[in-house]
C-alpha positions as CSV (number, residue, x, y, z in Angstrom):
1,X,-0.1,0.0,0.0
2,X,1.2,3.5,-0.7
3,X,-0.4,6.7,0.0
4,X,-0.5,10.4,-1.9
5,X,-1.1,13.9,-1.2
6,X,-4.7,14.7,-1.0
7,X,-5.5,18.6,0.0
8,X,-3.9,18.9,3.5
9,X,-3.7,15.0,4.0
10,X,-2.8,11.9,2.5
11,X,-4.5,9.2,0.9
12,X,-3.8,5.3,1.5
13,X,-3.9,3.5,-1.6
14,X,-5.0,-0.2,-1.3
15,X,-5.7,-2.4,-4.0
16,X,-8.8,-3.9,-3.3
17,X,-10.6,-6.4,-1.5
18,X,-13.2,-9.3,-1.8
19,X,-15.1,-11.2,1.0
20,X,-17.6,-13.7,1.1
21,X,-21.0,-15.0,3.3
22,X,-20.4,-18.7,2.8
23,X,-23.8,-20.8,4.1
24,X,-23.7,-24.3,4.8
25,X,-27.4,-25.3,5.8
26,X,-28.4,-22.6,8.3
27,X,-24.9,-21.4,9.7
28,X,-22.3,-19.0,8.2
29,X,-18.8,-20.3,7.8
30,X,-16.4,-17.5,10.1
31,X,-13.3,-17.2,10.6
32,X,-11.6,-16.2,14.3
33,X,-8.0,-14.7,14.2
34,X,-6.4,-12.2,15.7
35,X,-6.2,-8.7,14.0
36,X,-3.1,-7.0,15.2
37,X,-3.9,-3.3,14.7
38,X,-6.9,-3.8,17.4
39,X,-5.3,-6.1,19.6
40,X,-7.9,-8.7,19.5
41,X,-9.5,-11.7,18.0
42,X,-12.3,-11.0,15.7
43,X,-14.8,-13.3,14.4
44,X,-14.9,-12.2,10.4
45,X,-16.5,-13.4,7.1
46,X,-13.2,-15.0,4.8
47,X,-11.7,-12.7,2.9
48,X,-8.5,-11.1,1.1
49,X,-6.7,-8.9,-0.8
50,X,-7.0,-8.6,-4.8
51,X,-3.0,-9.2,-5.1
52,X,-3.4,-11.6,-7.6
53,X,-2.7,-9.9,-11.4
54,X,-6.0,-9.9,-12.8
55,X,-7.5,-12.0,-10.9
56,X,-11.5,-11.0,-10.6
57,X,-12.9,-10.3,-7.2
58,X,-15.3,-13.3,-7.9
59,X,-12.3,-15.3,-8.0
60,X,-10.6,-14.2,-5.2
61,X,-13.2,-14.6,-2.5
62,X,-13.8,-18.1,-3.9
63,X,-10.0,-18.6,-3.5
64,X,-10.0,-16.7,0.2
65,X,-12.7,-19.2,1.5
66,X,-11.0,-22.3,0.3
67,X,-7.7,-21.0,1.4
68,X,-8.8,-19.6,5.1
69,X,-11.4,-22.0,5.8
70,X,-11.2,-24.9,3.7
71,X,-14.5,-24.7,2.1
72,X,-15.5,-24.7,-1.6
73,X,-17.9,-22.1,-2.7
74,X,-21.2,-23.0,-5.1
75,X,-24.0,-20.4,-6.7
76,X,-21.7,-17.4,-5.8
77,X,-23.8,-14.6,-6.0
78,X,-22.8,-10.8,-5.9
79,X,-23.9,-8.8,-2.9
80,X,-22.1,-5.2,-3.1
81,X,-19.9,-3.0,-3.0
82,X,-18.2,-1.3,0.3
83,X,-15.9,1.4,1.1
84,X,-14.7,0.5,4.3
85,X,-12.6,3.9,5.6
86,X,-13.2,6.5,2.5
87,X,-12.0,9.2,4.9
88,X,-8.3,8.2,4.8
89,X,-8.5,5.2,2.0
90,X,-9.8,4.3,-1.3
91,X,-10.2,0.9,-0.6
92,X,-13.0,-1.2,-1.6
93,X,-14.3,-4.5,-0.9
94,X,-16.4,-6.6,-2.9
95,X,-19.0,-8.9,-1.1
96,X,-20.0,-11.9,-2.1
97,X,-22.6,-14.6,-0.9
98,X,-22.8,-18.3,-1.7
99,X,-23.3,-21.6,-0.4
100,X,-20.3,-23.8,0.9
101,X,-19.1,-26.8,1.6
102,X,-16.4,-28.8,3.4
103,X,-13.2,-29.7,1.2
104,X,-10.1,-29.3,3.7
105,X,-8.7,-27.8,6.5
106,X,-8.2,-24.2,7.4
107,X,-5.3,-22.5,7.4
108,X,-2.4,-22.1,10.0
109,X,-3.4,-19.5,12.6
110,X,-7.4,-19.8,11.7
111,X,-10.2,-21.0,13.3
112,X,-13.1,-21.8,11.3
113,X,-16.3,-20.8,13.9
114,X,-20.1,-22.3,12.5
115,X,-22.4,-20.0,13.6
116,X,-26.2,-20.1,12.7
117,X,-26.9,-16.7,10.7
118,X,-29.6,-15.5,13.1
119,X,-26.6,-16.1,15.5
120,X,-24.5,-14.2,13.9
121,X,-27.2,-11.3,12.7
122,X,-27.4,-10.8,16.9
123,X,-23.8,-10.9,17.5
124,X,-23.8,-7.7,15.4
125,X,-26.6,-6.2,17.1
126,X,-24.9,-6.9,20.9
127,X,-21.3,-6.0,19.4
128,X,-19.9,-8.8,19.1
129,X,-19.1,-8.8,15.5
130,X,-17.9,-5.5,14.7
131,X,-15.8,-5.9,11.5
132,X,-16.7,-3.4,9.0
133,X,-17.0,-5.8,6.2
134,X,-18.3,-8.6,7.8
135,X,-21.3,-6.8,9.3
136,X,-22.5,-5.4,5.8
137,X,-21.9,-9.0,4.1
138,X,-24.1,-10.7,6.8
139,X,-26.7,-7.8,6.7
140,X,-26.9,-7.7,3.2
141,X,-27.0,-11.3,2.5
142,X,-30.1,-11.6,5.2
143,X,-31.7,-8.7,3.1
144,X,-32.0,-11.0,0.2
145,X,-33.4,-14.0,2.6
146,X,-29.5,-16.3,2.1
């Protein structure tokens, strides 16, 4: 990532990212991992930076689901786009949803947590899930009835 001047402050340039709300039955596939920036464990939907040249966002989301959580995606649908921090960064995150099936082991350092969608939505309301892409993705998926 790099920065460049924007008036009297700098803007962080971000290559973009993709994230996926992966559903397995009535559960959503979430990953628990340490986020050093907030010095806390977070519960998130699988996601990753668009760091493979020419890779479409949908392919990145599917790859991250497989690599991070050990799940394969089926029936991928686009949910939308968010700008998580437009006050200082041009980052954009493409959000997707899919049905998922287990296909392997999760990435080292990541714990897969299967949570009923209704519980995940309650976790947003009570502040246990605070990651922006996860909040947006789960709410958009719930709006679609997924």
